[in-house]
C-alpha positions as CSV (number, residue, x, y, z in Angstrom):
1,M,-74.6,-17.7,-59.4
2,P,-71.0,-17.7,-58.4
3,E,-70.3,-14.0,-56.6
4,R,-69.0,-11.6,-59.4
5,K,-64.9,-10.4,-58.9
6,P,-64.8,-6.5,-58.5
7,L,-63.8,-4.2,-61.6
8,N,-59.9,-4.8,-61.2
9,H,-58.9,-1.0,-61.4
10,T,-55.7,-0.3,-62.2
11,G,-56.1,3.4,-63.6
12,T,-54.1,4.3,-66.8
13,I,-50.8,2.5,-67.1
14,Q,-48.6,2.6,-70.2
15,L,-49.6,0.0,-72.9
16,E,-47.6,-0.4,-75.7
17,T,-48.3,-1.6,-79.5
18,E,-46.3,-2.6,-82.0
19,R,-46.3,1.6,-84.1
20,L,-47.6,2.9,-80.5
21,I,-47.0,3.5,-77.0
22,L,-50.2,4.5,-74.9
23,R,-49.7,6.5,-71.9
24,R,-50.9,9.2,-69.7
25,T,-50.9,12.8,-71.0
26,S,-49.1,15.5,-69.5
27,I,-49.2,19.6,-69.4
28,S,-45.8,18.6,-71.9
29,D,-47.6,17.6,-74.1
30,A,-49.8,21.1,-74.8
31,E,-47.7,22.1,-78.2
32,Q,-47.7,19.3,-79.8
33,M,-52.0,18.8,-79.0
34,Y,-52.9,21.6,-79.8
35,K,-50.8,21.9,-83.3
36,N,-51.4,17.9,-83.8
37,W,-55.2,18.5,-83.2
38,A,-57.1,19.8,-80.8
39,S,-57.0,23.1,-83.0
40,D,-58.0,21.7,-86.2
41,P,-61.8,22.0,-86.9
42,D,-61.7,19.3,-89.0
43,V,-60.7,16.8,-86.1
44,T,-63.3,18.0,-84.0
45,K,-66.1,18.7,-86.2
46,Y,-68.2,15.4,-85.2
47,L,-66.9,15.9,-81.5
48,V,-69.2,16.9,-78.6
49,W,-66.1,19.9,-77.4
50,E,-65.5,22.9,-79.5
51,T,-62.0,23.8,-81.0
52,H,-59.4,24.9,-79.1
53,A,-59.2,28.3,-79.7
54,N,-56.0,28.5,-78.3
55,I,-53.2,26.7,-76.0
56,D,-54.4,27.6,-73.0
57,V,-57.7,26.1,-73.4
58,T,-55.3,22.9,-74.8
59,R,-53.4,23.2,-71.0
60,E,-56.4,23.5,-69.3
61,I,-57.9,20.3,-70.4
62,L,-54.3,18.7,-70.0
63,T,-54.3,20.1,-66.4
64,G,-57.9,18.3,-65.6
65,W,-56.8,15.2,-66.7
66,D,-53.5,15.2,-65.0
67,E,-55.5,16.0,-61.9
68,K,-58.3,12.3,-62.4
69,Y,-55.2,10.4,-62.8
70,G,-54.9,9.7,-59.8
71,N,-58.4,7.9,-59.9
72,P,-57.8,4.3,-60.2
73,D,-61.0,4.1,-61.9
74,F,-59.7,7.2,-64.4
75,Y,-58.8,5.5,-67.8
76,H,-57.2,8.5,-70.7
77,W,-54.0,7.3,-72.9
78,G,-52.1,9.5,-75.2
79,I,-51.2,8.6,-78.3
80,V,-48.0,8.4,-79.3
81,E,-46.2,7.7,-82.5
82,K,-43.0,5.7,-81.5
83,E,-40.9,7.1,-85.2
84,S,-42.0,10.5,-84.5
85,Q,-42.5,10.6,-80.6
86,Q,-44.9,12.9,-81.2
87,I,-48.3,12.5,-79.6
88,I,-51.1,12.0,-82.3
89,G,-54.3,11.5,-80.2
90,T,-56.0,10.2,-77.3
91,V,-58.5,7.6,-76.1
92,G,-60.8,8.2,-73.3
93,T,-63.5,5.8,-70.6
94,H,-66.8,7.7,-70.1
95,R,-70.6,6.8,-68.7
96,L,-67.9,4.1,-66.5
97,D,-70.8,1.9,-64.9
98,E,-69.5,0.0,-61.8
99,K,-72.5,-2.5,-61.3
100,H,-72.9,-3.1,-64.5
101,Y,-69.3,-3.7,-65.8
102,S,-69.7,-1.1,-68.5
103,M,-68.2,1.5,-70.2
104,E,-68.0,3.9,-73.6
105,L,-64.8,4.1,-75.5
106,G,-63.9,8.1,-77.0
107,Y,-61.5,8.7,-78.8
108,C,-59.7,11.6,-81.5
109,M,-56.8,11.7,-83.7
110,S,-54.8,14.1,-85.6
111,R,-55.9,14.0,-89.4
112,T,-52.2,13.4,-90.7
113,Y,-52.9,10.1,-89.5
114,W,-55.9,8.9,-90.5
115,G,-56.1,6.3,-92.6
116,K,-53.0,4.1,-91.3
117,G,-54.5,1.8,-89.0
118,Y,-53.5,3.8,-85.8
119,M,-56.4,4.5,-84.0
120,S,-57.7,0.7,-84.7
121,E,-54.4,-0.2,-82.9
122,A,-54.9,1.9,-80.2
123,V,-58.3,0.9,-79.5
124,A,-57.6,-2.9,-80.0
125,A,-55.0,-2.9,-77.0
126,I,-57.1,-0.9,-75.1
127,I,-60.2,-3.1,-75.7
128,E,-57.9,-5.9,-75.1
129,Y,-56.6,-4.4,-71.3
130,L,-60.4,-3.1,-70.2
131,F,-61.4,-6.9,-70.4
132,N,-58.8,-9.1,-69.3
133,T,-56.9,-6.8,-66.8
134,V,-59.9,-4.6,-65.6
135,G,-62.6,-7.2,-65.8
136,F,-65.0,-5.0,-67.8
137,N,-68.2,-7.2,-69.4
138,R,-69.1,-5.1,-71.8
139,I,-67.6,-1.8,-74.2
140,S,-69.3,0.5,-76.1
141,A,-68.8,3.4,-79.0
142,C,-70.8,5.3,-80.6
143,H,-69.9,8.0,-83.8
144,D,-72.3,10.6,-85.7
145,T,-73.7,8.9,-88.8
146,D,-71.4,11.0,-91.2
147,N,-68.2,10.2,-89.7
148,I,-67.4,7.4,-91.6
149,G,-64.0,6.8,-90.4
150,S,-64.8,6.7,-86.5
151,G,-67.3,3.5,-87.2
152,R,-64.4,1.9,-89.2
153,V,-62.0,2.4,-85.9
154,M,-65.3,0.1,-84.5
155,Q,-66.2,-2.4,-86.7
156,K,-62.0,-3.5,-87.1
157,C,-61.7,-4.0,-83.2
158,G,-64.7,-6.2,-83.4
159,M,-67.2,-4.3,-82.3
160,I,-70.7,-5.2,-83.1
161,L,-73.1,-2.5,-84.7
162,E,-76.5,-2.1,-82.2
163,G,-78.3,0.4,-83.4
164,T,-78.8,4.2,-84.4
165,Q,-80.2,6.8,-81.9
166,R,-82.1,9.5,-84.1
167,Q,-81.4,13.0,-83.4
168,V,-80.0,12.5,-80.0
169,R,-77.5,15.3,-80.0
170,Y,-77.2,18.8,-81.1
171,N,-73.9,19.5,-82.7
172,I,-73.6,23.7,-83.0
173,K,-70.9,22.6,-85.5
174,R,-73.5,20.9,-87.6
175,G,-76.0,23.2,-87.3
176,G,-78.2,21.2,-85.8
177,F,-79.4,18.0,-84.1
178,I,-77.6,14.5,-85.0
179,D,-78.0,10.8,-85.2
180,L,-75.9,8.6,-83.4
181,I,-74.5,5.0,-84.7
182,W,-74.1,2.9,-81.4
183,Y,-71.1,-0.3,-81.3
184,A,-71.0,-2.4,-78.8
185,I,-68.4,-5.6,-77.5
186,L,-69.2,-8.1,-74.9
187,K,-66.4,-10.0,-73.1
188,S,-67.9,-13.4,-74.5
189,D,-67.4,-11.6,-78.3
190,Y,-63.7,-10.7,-77.0
191,D,-63.1,-14.4,-76.2
192,K,-64.6,-15.8,-78.7
193,N,-62.7,-14.4,-81.9
194,N,-59.6,-14.2,-79.8
195,V,-59.1,-18.2,-79.6
196,R,-55.6,-19.0,-78.9
197,G,-54.4,-22.7,-79.8
């Protein structure tokens, strides 16, 4: 059996799509991040982190991300809409597993930009990058059963439904235990769906 190449970690580099710039966040994004989504309970309703009580919380989060950008295996993008130059959300990786070439994606976006295909556009570009440049074999993501819009993003990006974990997380904002629906895409799935010629 041929030896596998190690993952080609590059860290968070800037990517670009038709309507978006995907880049590292910075402390200068605090005001827009706080105003556009971090302070909005409708955005954070299904997320594991709490709605930011004030902009100081946002600055603290951004500072923590900034410190991690020195790590070549830290992947976390701010989503900037080209037309407005507003930062409107983030996409990041979690539970990166070097041995098994796998990781999870998580994302959130300003409510103003929901339903316009921006998150699908961002996630699709990041999936392509993580497969073709970094060398991952498996990318997974999950969503609260009631967060249907998040599931649509996964479907649009070619991710395949794998199942539901029952009462796997306690969400105080939802008042109890919640189920999570899991999707994943393999490099072989991606290649099959993106045959050129």
